[in-house]
N, CA, C, O and CB atoms as a CASP TS submission, in Angstrom:
PFRMAT TS
TARGET T0000
AUTHOR 0000-0000-0000
METHOD Language model
MODEL 1
PARENT N/A
ATOM      1  N   UNK     1     106.890 193.153  94.052  1.00  0.00           N
ATOM      2  CA  UNK     1     105.485 193.148  93.682  1.00  0.00           C
ATOM      3  C   UNK     1     104.795 191.999  94.407  1.00  0.00           C
ATOM      4  O   UNK     1     105.344 190.906  94.544  1.00  0.00           O
ATOM      5  CB  UNK     1     105.312 193.023  92.141  1.00  0.00           C
ATOM      6  N   UNK     2     103.591 192.270  94.862  1.00  0.00           N
ATOM      7  CA  UNK     2     102.797 191.264  95.555  1.00  0.00           C
ATOM      8  C   UNK     2     101.521 191.020  94.762  1.00  0.00           C
ATOM      9  O   UNK     2     100.735 191.938  94.530  1.00  0.00           O
ATOM     10  CB  UNK     2     102.472 191.706  97.011  1.00  0.00           C
ATOM     11  N   UNK     3     101.326 189.774  94.350  1.00  0.00           N
ATOM     12  CA  UNK     3     100.131 189.392  93.599  1.00  0.00           C
ATOM     13  C   UNK     3      99.345 188.408  94.456  1.00  0.00           C
ATOM     14  O   UNK     3      99.870 187.384  94.895  1.00  0.00           O
ATOM     15  CB  UNK     3     100.498 188.767  92.198  1.00  0.00           C
ATOM     16  N   UNK     4      98.086 188.736  94.682  1.00  0.00           N
ATOM     17  CA  UNK     4      97.232 187.866  95.477  1.00  0.00           C
ATOM     18  C   UNK     4      96.094 187.326  94.618  1.00  0.00           C
ATOM     19  O   UNK     4      95.433 188.068  93.892  1.00  0.00           O
ATOM     20  CB  UNK     4      96.677 188.619  96.702  1.00  0.00           C
ATOM     21  N   UNK     5      95.884 186.022  94.719  1.00  0.00           N
ATOM     22  CA  UNK     5      94.756 185.388  94.054  1.00  0.00           C
ATOM     23  C   UNK     5      93.740 185.103  95.147  1.00  0.00           C
ATOM     24  O   UNK     5      94.000 184.325  96.066  1.00  0.00           O
ATOM     25  CB  UNK     5      95.179 184.069  93.272  1.00  0.00           C
ATOM     26  N   UNK     6      92.584 185.737  95.041  1.00  0.00           N
ATOM     27  CA  UNK     6      91.542 185.566  96.039  1.00  0.00           C
ATOM     28  C   UNK     6      90.558 184.514  95.573  1.00  0.00           C
ATOM     29  O   UNK     6      89.996 184.611  94.482  1.00  0.00           O
ATOM     30  CB  UNK     6      90.824 186.893  96.319  1.00  0.00           C
ATOM     31  N   UNK     7      90.354 183.507  96.409  1.00  0.00           N
ATOM     32  CA  UNK     7      89.417 182.451  96.061  1.00  0.00           C
ATOM     33  C   UNK     7      89.468 181.322  97.058  1.00  0.00           C
ATOM     34  O   UNK     7      90.466 181.134  97.753  1.00  0.00           O
ATOM     35  CB  UNK     7      89.699 181.928  94.677  1.00  0.00           C
ATOM     36  N   UNK     8      88.397 180.577  97.125  1.00  0.00           N
ATOM     37  CA  UNK     8      88.268 179.528  98.133  1.00  0.00           C
ATOM     38  C   UNK     8      88.725 178.155  97.653  1.00  0.00           C
ATOM     39  O   UNK     8      88.460 177.152  98.315  1.00  0.00           O
ATOM     40  CB  UNK     8      86.848 179.443  98.583  1.00  0.00           C
ATOM     41  N   UNK     9      89.394 178.099  96.532  1.00  0.00           N
ATOM     42  CA  UNK     9      89.915 176.821  96.059  1.00  0.00           C
ATOM     43  C   UNK     9      89.124 176.210  94.915  1.00  0.00           C
ATOM     44  O   UNK     9      89.324 175.042  94.582  1.00  0.00           O
ATOM     45  CB  UNK     9      89.955 175.859  97.184  1.00  0.00           C
ATOM     46  N   UNK    10      88.238 176.972  94.312  1.00  0.00           N
ATOM     47  CA  UNK    10      87.465 176.459  93.181  1.00  0.00           C
ATOM     48  C   UNK    10      88.368 176.266  91.962  1.00  0.00           C
ATOM     49  O   UNK    10      89.506 176.736  91.949  1.00  0.00           O
ATOM     50  CB  UNK    10      86.299 177.416  92.839  1.00  0.00           C
ATOM     51  N   UNK    11      87.868 175.585  90.957  1.00  0.00           N
ATOM     52  CA  UNK    11      88.683 175.309  89.775  1.00  0.00           C
ATOM     53  C   UNK    11      89.091 176.598  89.060  1.00  0.00           C
ATOM     54  O   UNK    11      90.203 176.682  88.538  1.00  0.00           O
ATOM     55  CB  UNK    11      87.923 174.397  88.811  1.00  0.00           C
ATOM     56  N   UNK    12      88.214 177.600  89.028  1.00  0.00           N
ATOM     57  CA  UNK    12      88.562 178.869  88.382  1.00  0.00           C
ATOM     58  C   UNK    12      89.654 179.596  89.163  1.00  0.00           C
ATOM     59  O   UNK    12      90.512 180.255  88.576  1.00  0.00           O
ATOM     60  CB  UNK    12      87.318 179.765  88.251  1.00  0.00           C
ATOM     61  N   UNK    13      89.617 179.474  90.483  1.00  0.00           N
ATOM     62  CA  UNK    13      90.646 180.104  91.322  1.00  0.00           C
ATOM     63  C   UNK    13      92.002 179.443  91.061  1.00  0.00           C
ATOM     64  O   UNK    13      93.020 180.125  90.946  1.00  0.00           O
ATOM     65  CB  UNK    13      90.270 180.000  92.835  1.00  0.00           C
ATOM     66  N   UNK    14      92.006 178.133  90.970  1.00  0.00           N
ATOM     67  CA  UNK    14      93.240 177.409  90.698  1.00  0.00           C
ATOM     68  C   UNK    14      93.773 177.726  89.302  1.00  0.00           C
ATOM     69  O   UNK    14      94.983 177.841  89.109  1.00  0.00           O
ATOM     70  CB  UNK    14      93.014 175.905  90.846  1.00  0.00           C
ATOM     71  N   UNK    15      92.881 177.866  88.340  1.00  0.00           N
ATOM     72  CA  UNK    15      93.272 178.230  86.976  1.00  0.00           C
ATOM     73  C   UNK    15      93.885 179.632  86.955  1.00  0.00           C
ATOM     74  O   UNK    15      94.870 179.874  86.257  1.00  0.00           O
ATOM     75  CB  UNK    15      92.053 178.162  86.022  1.00  0.00           C
ATOM     76  N   UNK    16      93.304 180.543  87.716  1.00  0.00           N
ATOM     77  CA  UNK    16      93.837 181.905  87.802  1.00  0.00           C
ATOM     78  C   UNK    16      95.263 181.874  88.327  1.00  0.00           C
ATOM     79  O   UNK    16      96.126 182.590  87.819  1.00  0.00           O
ATOM     80  CB  UNK    16      92.951 182.788  88.708  1.00  0.00           C
ATOM     81  N   UNK    17      95.517 181.057  89.331  1.00  0.00           N
ATOM     82  CA  UNK    17      96.867 180.949  89.896  1.00  0.00           C
ATOM     83  C   UNK    17      97.845 180.447  88.833  1.00  0.00           C
ATOM     84  O   UNK    17      98.952 180.973  88.715  1.00  0.00           O
ATOM     85  CB  UNK    17      96.873 180.002  91.124  1.00  0.00           C
ATOM     86  N   UNK    18      97.447 179.442  88.067  1.00  0.00           N
ATOM     87  CA  UNK    18      98.301 178.912  86.997  1.00  0.00           C
ATOM     88  C   UNK    18      98.624 179.995  85.967  1.00  0.00           C
ATOM     89  O   UNK    18      99.767 180.123  85.531  1.00  0.00           O
ATOM     90  CB  UNK    18      97.618 177.714  86.306  1.00  0.00           C
ATOM     91  N   UNK    19      97.610 180.771  85.584  1.00  0.00           N
ATOM     92  CA  UNK    19      97.793 181.809  84.574  1.00  0.00           C
ATOM     93  C   UNK    19      98.693 182.925  85.105  1.00  0.00           C
ATOM     94  O   UNK    19      99.539 183.441  84.374  1.00  0.00           O
ATOM     95  CB  UNK    19      96.431 182.383  84.139  1.00  0.00           C
ATOM     96  N   UNK    20      98.517 183.295  86.366  1.00  0.00           N
ATOM     97  CA  UNK    20      99.376 184.311  86.981  1.00  0.00           C
ATOM     98  C   UNK    20     100.829 183.849  86.975  1.00  0.00           C
ATOM     99  O   UNK    20     101.727 184.609  86.611  1.00  0.00           O
ATOM    100  CB  UNK    20      98.915 184.613  88.426  1.00  0.00           C
ATOM    101  N   UNK    21     101.056 182.607  87.378  1.00  0.00           N
ATOM    102  CA  UNK    21     102.421 182.065  87.395  1.00  0.00           C
ATOM    103  C   UNK    21     103.034 182.099  85.996  1.00  0.00           C
ATOM    104  O   UNK    21     104.213 182.418  85.843  1.00  0.00           O
ATOM    105  CB  UNK    21     102.424 180.620  87.940  1.00  0.00           C
ATOM    106  N   UNK    22     102.247 181.777  84.985  1.00  0.00           N
ATOM    107  CA  UNK    22     102.732 181.802  83.600  1.00  0.00           C
ATOM    108  C   UNK    22     103.092 183.224  83.185  1.00  0.00           C
ATOM    109  O   UNK    22     104.148 183.447  82.594  1.00  0.00           O
ATOM    110  CB  UNK    22     101.671 181.220  82.642  1.00  0.00           C
ATOM    111  N   UNK    23     102.221 184.190  83.488  1.00  0.00           N
ATOM    112  CA  UNK    23     102.462 185.583  83.109  1.00  0.00           C
ATOM    113  C   UNK    23     103.709 186.127  83.802  1.00  0.00           C
ATOM    114  O   UNK    23     104.504 186.836  83.184  1.00  0.00           O
ATOM    115  CB  UNK    23     101.241 186.454  83.456  1.00  0.00           C
ATOM    116  N   UNK    24     103.881 185.802  85.064  1.00  0.00           N
ATOM    117  CA  UNK    24     105.060 186.262  85.817  1.00  0.00           C
ATOM    118  C   UNK    24     106.328 185.670  85.207  1.00  0.00           C
ATOM    119  O   UNK    24     107.328 186.368  85.034  1.00  0.00           O
ATOM    120  CB  UNK    24     104.947 185.868  87.322  1.00  0.00           C
ATOM    121  N   UNK    25     106.279 184.388  84.885  1.00  0.00           N
ATOM    122  CA  UNK    25     107.442 183.727  84.291  1.00  0.00           C
ATOM    123  C   UNK    25     107.787 184.345  82.934  1.00  0.00           C
ATOM    124  O   UNK    25     108.957 184.589  82.638  1.00  0.00           O
ATOM    125  CB  UNK    25     107.179 182.218  84.137  1.00  0.00           C
ATOM    126  N   UNK    26     106.764 184.596  82.112  1.00  0.00           N
ATOM    127  CA  UNK    26     107.004 185.126  80.768  1.00  0.00           C
ATOM    128  C   UNK    26     107.512 186.565  80.778  1.00  0.00           C
ATOM    129  O   UNK    26     108.267 186.959  79.889  1.00  0.00           O
ATOM    130  CB  UNK    26     105.734 185.049  79.954  1.00  0.00           C
ATOM    131  N   UNK    27     107.108 187.353  81.773  1.00  0.00           N
ATOM    132  CA  UNK    27     107.542 188.753  81.839  1.00  0.00           C
ATOM    133  C   UNK    27     108.843 188.915  82.611  1.00  0.00           C
ATOM    134  O   UNK    27     109.524 189.933  82.482  1.00  0.00           O
ATOM    135  CB  UNK    27     106.461 189.606  82.480  1.00  0.00           C
ATOM    136  N   UNK    28     109.191 187.913  83.415  1.00  0.00           N
ATOM    137  CA  UNK    28     110.407 188.009  84.212  1.00  0.00           C
ATOM    138  C   UNK    28     110.278 188.944  85.400  1.00  0.00           C
ATOM    139  O   UNK    28     111.282 189.325  86.003  1.00  0.00           O
ATOM    140  CB  UNK    28     111.537 188.460  83.352  1.00  0.00           C
ATOM    141  N   UNK    29     109.053 189.317  85.742  1.00  0.00           N
ATOM    142  CA  UNK    29     108.805 190.206  86.876  1.00  0.00           C
ATOM    143  C   UNK    29     109.076 189.455  88.175  1.00  0.00           C
ATOM    144  O   UNK    29     108.731 188.280  88.309  1.00  0.00           O
ATOM    145  CB  UNK    29     107.348 190.750  86.850  1.00  0.00           C
ATOM    146  N   UNK    30     109.694 190.142  89.123  1.00  0.00           N
ATOM    147  CA  UNK    30     109.930 189.566  90.442  1.00  0.00           C
ATOM    148  C   UNK    30     108.680 189.806  91.272  1.00  0.00           C
ATOM    149  O   UNK    30     108.401 190.939  91.665  1.00  0.00           O
ATOM    150  CB  UNK    30     111.203 190.185  91.128  1.00  0.00           C
ATOM    151  N   UNK    31     107.928 188.750  91.539  1.00  0.00           N
ATOM    152  CA  UNK    31     106.657 188.900  92.248  1.00  0.00           C
ATOM    153  C   UNK    31     106.452 187.785  93.255  1.00  0.00           C
ATOM    154  O   UNK    31     106.830 186.635  93.031  1.00  0.00           O
ATOM    155  CB  UNK    31     105.498 188.927  91.261  1.00  0.00           C
ATOM    156  N   UNK    32     105.847 188.154  94.360  1.00  0.00           N
ATOM    157  CA  UNK    32     105.427 187.189  95.367  1.00  0.00           C
ATOM    158  C   UNK    32     103.970 186.864  95.052  1.00  0.00           C
ATOM    159  O   UNK    32     103.125 187.757  95.013  1.00  0.00           O
ATOM    160  CB  UNK    32     105.607 187.748  96.849  1.00  0.00           C
ATOM    161  N   UNK    33     103.679 185.579  94.827  1.00  0.00           N
ATOM    162  CA  UNK    33     102.316 185.149  94.486  1.00  0.00           C
ATOM    163  C   UNK    33     101.721 184.458  95.705  1.00  0.00           C
ATOM    164  O   UNK    33     102.270 183.481  96.214  1.00  0.00           O
ATOM    165  CB  UNK    33     102.307 184.192  93.234  1.00  0.00           C
ATOM    166  N   UNK    34     100.591 184.982  96.162  1.00  0.00           N
ATOM    167  CA  UNK    34      99.953 184.465  97.375  1.00  0.00           C
ATOM    168  C   UNK    34      98.519 184.067  97.050  1.00  0.00           C
ATOM    169  O   UNK    34      97.789 184.816  96.402  1.00  0.00           O
ATOM    170  CB  UNK    34      99.986 185.521  98.524  1.00  0.00           C
ATOM    171  N   UNK    35      98.125 182.885  97.503  1.00  0.00           N
ATOM    172  CA  UNK    35      96.740 182.421  97.360  1.00  0.00           C
ATOM    173  C   UNK    35      96.020 182.756  98.659  1.00  0.00           C
ATOM    174  O   UNK    35      96.403 182.272  99.724  1.00  0.00           O
ATOM    175  CB  UNK    35      96.665 180.868  97.042  1.00  0.00           C
ATOM    176  N   UNK    36      94.985 183.578  98.578  1.00  0.00           N
ATOM    177  CA  UNK    36      94.221 183.990  99.746  1.00  0.00           C
ATOM    178  C   UNK    36      92.887 183.249  99.742  1.00  0.00           C
ATOM    179  O   UNK    36      92.062 183.446  98.850  1.00  0.00           O
ATOM    180  CB  UNK    36      94.004 185.535  99.760  1.00  0.00           C
ATOM    181  N   UNK    37      92.680 182.391 100.750  1.00  0.00           N
ATOM    182  CA  UNK    37      91.447 181.619 100.823  1.00  0.00           C
ATOM    183  C   UNK    37      90.575 182.029 102.004  1.00  0.00           C
ATOM    184  O   UNK    37      89.443 181.561 102.129  1.00  0.00           O
ATOM    185  CB  UNK    37      91.768 180.148 100.913  1.00  0.00           C
ATOM    186  N   UNK    38      91.091 182.899 102.873  1.00  0.00           N
ATOM    187  CA  UNK    38      90.346 183.357 104.040  1.00  0.00           C
ATOM    188  C   UNK    38      89.232 184.313 103.597  1.00  0.00           C
ATOM    189  O   UNK    38      89.496 185.371 103.024  1.00  0.00           O
ATOM    190  CB  UNK    38      91.293 184.049 105.060  1.00  0.00           C
ATOM    191  N   UNK    39      87.996 183.923 103.871  1.00  0.00           N
ATOM    192  CA  UNK    39      86.847 184.686 103.376  1.00  0.00           C
ATOM    193  C   UNK    39      86.830 186.108 103.913  1.00  0.00           C
ATOM    194  O   UNK    39      86.458 187.031 103.188  1.00  0.00           O
ATOM    195  CB  UNK    39      85.554 183.987 103.749  1.00  0.00           C
ATOM    196  N   UNK    40      87.225 186.309 105.169  1.00  0.00           N
ATOM    197  CA  UNK    40      87.247 187.657 105.744  1.00  0.00           C
ATOM    198  C   UNK    40      88.257 188.554 105.024  1.00  0.00           C
ATOM    199  O   UNK    40      87.997 189.737 104.803  1.00  0.00           O
ATOM    200  CB  UNK    40      87.579 187.591 107.242  1.00  0.00           C
ATOM    201  N   UNK    41      89.408 187.986 104.662  1.00  0.00           N
ATOM    202  CA  UNK    41      90.410 188.767 103.929  1.00  0.00           C
ATOM    203  C   UNK    41      89.906 189.116 102.530  1.00  0.00           C
ATOM    204  O   UNK    41      90.133 190.221 102.039  1.00  0.00           O
ATOM    205  CB  UNK    41      91.739 187.991 103.836  1.00  0.00           C
ATOM    206  N   UNK    42      89.221 188.164 101.893  1.00  0.00           N
ATOM    207  CA  UNK    42      88.659 188.403 100.563  1.00  0.00           C
ATOM    208  C   UNK    42      87.631 189.536 100.643  1.00  0.00           C
ATOM    209  O   UNK    42      87.644 190.450  99.819  1.00  0.00           O
ATOM    210  CB  UNK    42      88.006 187.104  99.993  1.00  0.00           C
ATOM    211  N   UNK    43      86.749 189.472 101.630  1.00  0.00           N
ATOM    212  CA  UNK    43      85.742 190.521 101.806  1.00  0.00           C
ATOM    213  C   UNK    43      86.392 191.859 102.142  1.00  0.00           C
ATOM    214  O   UNK    43      85.852 192.914 101.809  1.00  0.00           O
ATOM    215  CB  UNK    43      84.750 190.128 102.908  1.00  0.00           C
ATOM    216  N   UNK    44      87.550 191.819 102.802  1.00  0.00           N
ATOM    217  CA  UNK    44      88.272 193.034 103.145  1.00  0.00           C
ATOM    218  C   UNK    44      88.682 193.847 101.927  1.00  0.00           C
ATOM    219  O   UNK    44      88.879 195.059 102.022  1.00  0.00           O
ATOM    220  CB  UNK    44      89.486 192.691 103.946  1.00  0.00           C
ATOM    221  N   UNK    45      88.808 193.189 100.795  1.00  0.00           N
ATOM    222  CA  UNK    45      89.111 193.876  99.533  1.00  0.00           C
ATOM    223  C   UNK    45      87.837 194.368  98.843  1.00  0.00           C
ATOM    224  O   UNK    45      87.904 195.017  97.799  1.00  0.00           O
ATOM    225  CB  UNK    45      89.887 192.941  98.593  1.00  0.00           C
ATOM    226  N   UNK    46      86.683 194.059  99.427  1.00  0.00           N
ATOM    227  CA  UNK    46      85.420 194.446  98.802  1.00  0.00           C
ATOM    228  C   UNK    46      85.003 193.501  97.698  1.00  0.00           C
ATOM    229  O   UNK    46      84.129 193.826  96.894  1.00  0.00           O
ATOM    230  CB  UNK    46      85.522 195.837  98.255  1.00  0.00           C
ATOM    231  N   UNK    47      85.618 192.336  97.653  1.00  0.00           N
ATOM    232  CA  UNK    47      85.342 191.345  96.606  1.00  0.00           C
ATOM    233  C   UNK    47      84.223 190.422  97.069  1.00  0.00           C
ATOM    234  O   UNK    47      84.295 189.821  98.141  1.00  0.00           O
ATOM    235  CB  UNK    47      86.621 190.524  96.259  1.00  0.00           C
ATOM    236  N   UNK    48      83.198 190.323  96.246  1.00  0.00           N
ATOM    237  CA  UNK    48      82.053 189.467  96.566  1.00  0.00           C
ATOM    238  C   UNK    48      82.008 188.209  95.698  1.00  0.00           C
ATOM    239  O   UNK    48      81.312 187.250  96.032  1.00  0.00           O
ATOM    240  CB  UNK    48      80.760 190.248  96.400  1.00  0.00           C
ATOM    241  N   UNK    49      82.746 188.209  94.585  1.00  0.00           N
ATOM    242  CA  UNK    49      82.782 187.049  93.688  1.00  0.00           C
ATOM    243  C   UNK    49      84.238 186.699  93.394  1.00  0.00           C
ATOM    244  O   UNK    49      85.090 187.575  93.244  1.00  0.00           O
ATOM    245  CB  UNK    49      81.999 187.334  92.360  1.00  0.00           C
ATOM    246  N   UNK    50      84.496 185.406  93.318  1.00  0.00           N
ATOM    247  CA  UNK    50      85.855 184.949  93.030  1.00  0.00           C
ATOM    248  C   UNK    50      85.844 184.166  91.726  1.00  0.00           C
ATOM    249  O   UNK    50      84.781 183.713  91.302  1.00  0.00           O
ATOM    250  CB  UNK    50      86.417 184.079  94.196  1.00  0.00           C
ATOM    251  N   UNK    51      86.970 183.994  91.088  1.00  0.00           N
ATOM    252  CA  UNK    51      88.293 184.423  91.535  1.00  0.00           C
ATOM    253  C   UNK    51      88.473 185.932  91.378  1.00  0.00           C
ATOM    254  O   UNK    51      87.778 186.586  90.601  1.00  0.00           O
ATOM    255  CB  UNK    51      89.379 183.684  90.755  1.00  0.00           C
ATOM    256  N   UNK    52      89.418 186.454  92.135  1.00  0.00           N
ATOM    257  CA  UNK    52      89.791 187.856  92.016  1.00  0.00           C
ATOM    258  C   UNK    52      91.308 187.941  92.042  1.00  0.00           C
ATOM    259  O   UNK    52      91.983 187.069  92.589  1.00  0.00           O
ATOM    260  CB  UNK    52      89.156 188.717  93.156  1.00  0.00           C
ATOM    261  N   UNK    53      91.827 188.991  91.449  1.00  0.00           N
ATOM    262  CA  UNK    53      93.268 189.183  91.372  1.00  0.00           C
ATOM    263  C   UNK    53      93.614 190.562  91.909  1.00  0.00           C
ATOM    264  O   UNK    53      93.045 191.569  91.486  1.00  0.00           O
ATOM    265  CB  UNK    53      93.777 189.013  89.920  1.00  0.00           C
ATOM    266  N   UNK    54      94.559 190.595  92.851  1.00  0.00           N
ATOM    267  CA  UNK    54      94.991 191.842  93.474  1.00  0.00           C
ATOM    268  C   UNK    54      96.484 192.006  93.204  1.00  0.00           C
ATOM    269  O   UNK    54      97.274 191.103  93.480  1.00  0.00           O
ATOM    270  CB  UNK    54      94.685 191.852  95.017  1.00  0.00           C
ATOM    271  N   UNK    55      96.863 193.161  92.663  1.00  0.00           N
ATOM    272  CA  UNK    55      98.269 193.458  92.404  1.00  0.00           C
ATOM    273  C   UNK    55      98.656 194.659  93.253  1.00  0.00           C
ATOM    274  O   UNK    55      98.111 195.751  93.095  1.00  0.00           O
ATOM    275  CB  UNK    55      98.530 193.732  90.879  1.00  0.00           C
ATOM    276  N   UNK    56      99.609 194.440  94.159  1.00  0.00           N
ATOM    277  CA  UNK    56     100.070 195.497  95.065  1.00  0.00           C
ATOM    278  C   UNK    56      98.911 196.222  95.744  1.00  0.00           C
ATOM    279  O   UNK    56      98.890 197.451  95.817  1.00  0.00           O
ATOM    280  CB  UNK    56     100.923 196.499  94.303  1.00  0.00           C
ATOM    281  N   UNK    57      97.944 195.442  96.242  1.00  0.00           N
ATOM    282  CA  UNK    57      96.836 196.001  97.007  1.00  0.00           C
ATOM    283  C   UNK    57      95.669 196.534  96.199  1.00  0.00           C
ATOM    284  O   UNK    57      94.677 196.983  96.773  1.00  0.00           O
ATOM    285  CB  UNK    57      97.338 197.071  97.842  1.00  0.00           C
ATOM    286  N   UNK    58      95.769 196.495  94.868  1.00  0.00           N
ATOM    287  CA  UNK    58      94.703 197.005  93.996  1.00  0.00           C
ATOM    288  C   UNK    58      93.996 195.853  93.290  1.00  0.00           C
ATOM    289  O   UNK    58      94.626 195.056  92.594  1.00  0.00           O
ATOM    290  CB  UNK    58      95.275 197.997  92.956  1.00  0.00           C
ATOM    291  N   UNK    59      92.678 195.775  93.478  1.00  0.00           N
ATOM    292  CA  UNK    59      91.895 194.730  92.812  1.00  0.00           C
ATOM    293  C   UNK    59      91.860 195.025  91.317  1.00  0.00           C
ATOM    294  O   UNK    59      91.408 196.090  90.896  1.00  0.00           O
ATOM    295  CB  UNK    59      90.445 194.644  93.398  1.00  0.00           C
ATOM    296  N   UNK    60      92.339 194.078  90.522  1.00  0.00           N
ATOM    297  CA  UNK    60      92.376 194.248  89.069  1.00  0.00           C
ATOM    298  C   UNK    60      91.186 193.602  88.373  1.00  0.00           C
ATOM    299  O   UNK    60      90.705 194.107  87.359  1.00  0.00           O
ATOM    300  CB  UNK    60      93.656 193.671  88.516  1.00  0.00           C
ATOM    301  N   UNK    61      90.715 192.491  88.916  1.00  0.00           N
ATOM    302  CA  UNK    61      89.586 191.787  88.306  1.00  0.00           C
ATOM    303  C   UNK    61      88.929 190.911  89.374  1.00  0.00           C
ATOM    304  O   UNK    61      89.594 190.397  90.274  1.00  0.00           O
ATOM    305  CB  UNK    61      90.050 190.925  87.076  1.00  0.00           C
ATOM    306  N   UNK    62      87.612 190.755  89.254  1.00  0.00           N
ATOM    307  CA  UNK    62      86.872 189.864  90.155  1.00  0.00           C
ATOM    308  C   UNK    62      85.762 189.187  89.374  1.00  0.00           C
ATOM    309  O   UNK    62      85.115 189.799  88.524  1.00  0.00           O
ATOM    310  CB  UNK    62      86.291 190.644  91.375  1.00  0.00           C
ATOM    311  N   UNK    63      85.553 187.918  89.675  1.00  0.00           N
ATOM    312  CA  UNK    63      84.450 187.186  89.067  1.00  0.00           C
ATOM    313  C   UNK    63      84.749 186.506  87.754  1.00  0.00           C
ATOM    314  O   UNK    63      83.863 185.903  87.149  1.00  0.00           O
ATOM    315  CB  UNK    63      83.344 188.089  88.866  1.00  0.00           C
ATOM    316  N   UNK    64      86.005 186.594  87.298  1.00  0.00           N
ATOM    317  CA  UNK    64      86.360 185.896  86.057  1.00  0.00           C
ATOM    318  C   UNK    64      87.844 185.564  86.067  1.00  0.00           C
ATOM    319  O   UNK    64      88.629 186.147  86.815  1.00  0.00           O
ATOM    320  CB  UNK    64      86.003 186.753  84.811  1.00  0.00           C
ATOM    321  N   UNK    65      88.201 184.626  85.227  1.00  0.00           N
ATOM    322  CA  UNK    65      89.604 184.248  85.069  1.00  0.00           C
ATOM    323  C   UNK    65      90.214 185.181  84.026  1.00  0.00           C
ATOM    324  O   UNK    65      89.780 185.187  82.874  1.00  0.00           O
ATOM    325  CB  UNK    65      89.755 182.733  84.648  1.00  0.00           C
ATOM    326  N   UNK    66      91.214 185.966  84.416  1.00  0.00           N
ATOM    327  CA  UNK    66      91.836 186.877  83.446  1.00  0.00           C
ATOM    328  C   UNK    66      92.739 186.121  82.473  1.00  0.00           C
ATOM    329  O   UNK    66      93.158 184.997  82.748  1.00  0.00           O
ATOM    330  CB  UNK    66      92.646 187.961  84.175  1.00  0.00           C
ATOM    331  N   UNK    67      93.032 186.746  81.342  1.00  0.00           N
ATOM    332  CA  UNK    67      93.935 186.134  80.365  1.00  0.00           C
ATOM    333  C   UNK    67      95.382 186.436  80.749  1.00  0.00           C
ATOM    334  O   UNK    67      95.649 187.331  81.552  1.00  0.00           O
ATOM    335  CB  UNK    67      93.630 186.648  78.927  1.00  0.00           C
ATOM    336  N   UNK    68      96.294 185.692  80.176  1.00  0.00           N
ATOM    337  CA  UNK    68      97.720 185.923  80.409  1.00  0.00           C
ATOM    338  C   UNK    68      98.082 187.339  79.972  1.00  0.00           C
ATOM    339  O   UNK    68      98.833 188.025  80.665  1.00  0.00           O
ATOM    340  CB  UNK    68      98.584 184.877  79.651  1.00  0.00           C
ATOM    341  N   UNK    69      97.558 187.783  78.831  1.00  0.00           N
ATOM    342  CA  UNK    69      97.867 189.122  78.321  1.00  0.00           C
ATOM    343  C   UNK    69      97.357 190.223  79.250  1.00  0.00           C
ATOM    344  O   UNK    69      98.037 191.229  79.454  1.00  0.00           O
ATOM    345  CB  UNK    69      97.265 189.303  76.933  1.00  0.00           C
ATOM    346  N   UNK    70      96.149 190.032  79.819  1.00  0.00           N
ATOM    347  CA  UNK    70      95.632 191.014  80.775  1.00  0.00           C
ATOM    348  C   UNK    70      96.564 191.122  81.980  1.00  0.00           C
ATOM    349  O   UNK    70      96.895 192.222  82.423  1.00  0.00           O
ATOM    350  CB  UNK    70      94.204 190.631  81.232  1.00  0.00           C
ATOM    351  N   UNK    71      96.976 189.988  82.497  1.00  0.00           N
ATOM    352  CA  UNK    71      97.840 189.970  83.671  1.00  0.00           C
ATOM    353  C   UNK    71      99.182 190.631  83.356  1.00  0.00           C
ATOM    354  O   UNK    71      99.715 191.387  84.169  1.00  0.00           O
ATOM    355  CB  UNK    71      98.054 188.526  84.161  1.00  0.00           C
ATOM    356  N   UNK    72      99.712 190.346  82.194  1.00  0.00           N
ATOM    357  CA  UNK    72     100.996 190.953  81.795  1.00  0.00           C
ATOM    358  C   UNK    72     100.899 192.483  81.811  1.00  0.00           C
ATOM    359  O   UNK    72     101.830 193.155  82.253  1.00  0.00           O
ATOM    360  CB  UNK    72     101.416 190.460  80.381  1.00  0.00           C
ATOM    361  N   UNK    73      99.785 193.033  81.333  1.00  0.00           N
ATOM    362  CA  UNK    73      99.606 194.486  81.329  1.00  0.00           C
ATOM    363  C   UNK    73      99.603 195.039  82.753  1.00  0.00           C
ATOM    364  O   UNK    73     100.145 196.113  83.012  1.00  0.00           O
ATOM    365  CB  UNK    73      98.299 194.864  80.612  1.00  0.00           C
ATOM    366  N   UNK    74      98.989 194.297  83.669  1.00  0.00           N
ATOM    367  CA  UNK    74      98.870 194.765  85.052  1.00  0.00           C
ATOM    368  C   UNK    74     100.184 194.686  85.820  1.00  0.00           C
ATOM    369  O   UNK    74     100.411 195.470  86.742  1.00  0.00           O
ATOM    370  CB  UNK    74      97.818 193.961  85.775  1.00  0.00           C
ATOM    371  N   UNK    75     101.055 193.744  85.447  1.00  0.00           N
ATOM    372  CA  UNK    75     102.271 193.556  86.232  1.00  0.00           C
ATOM    373  C   UNK    75     103.494 194.222  85.640  1.00  0.00           C
ATOM    374  O   UNK    75     104.514 194.345  86.319  1.00  0.00           O
ATOM    375  CB  UNK    75     102.540 192.110  86.392  1.00  0.00           C
ATOM    376  N   UNK    76     103.420 194.658  84.387  1.00  0.00           N
ATOM    377  CA  UNK    76     104.563 195.376  83.805  1.00  0.00           C
ATOM    378  C   UNK    76     104.575 196.789  84.344  1.00  0.00           C
ATOM    379  O   UNK    76     103.539 197.449  84.429  1.00  0.00           O
ATOM    380  CB  UNK    76     104.501 195.383  82.247  1.00  0.00           C
ATOM    381  N   UNK    77     105.764 197.244  84.707  1.00  0.00           N
ATOM    382  CA  UNK    77     105.867 198.604  85.250  1.00  0.00           C
ATOM    383  C   UNK    77     106.841 199.404  84.447  1.00  0.00           C
ATOM    384  O   UNK    77     107.070 200.576  84.744  1.00  0.00           O
ATOM    385  CB  UNK    77     106.289 198.588  86.715  1.00  0.00           C
TER
END
């Protein structure tokens, strides 16, 4: 599984990364977590507001910090 956190380094983007790491650890899912700060790559997903979270190429949320429970739902298969 590939999880991407889209954001330019703002505090909400960093918080999203922390929450993603916590959710992955708690679920035991094997996931590669990548922080994407390149604006062109972020726009390539059609995301205009950050932070955003992409799981296996699918944008799950943009413009807000998701909760641990939301992330767990998205990463459990």
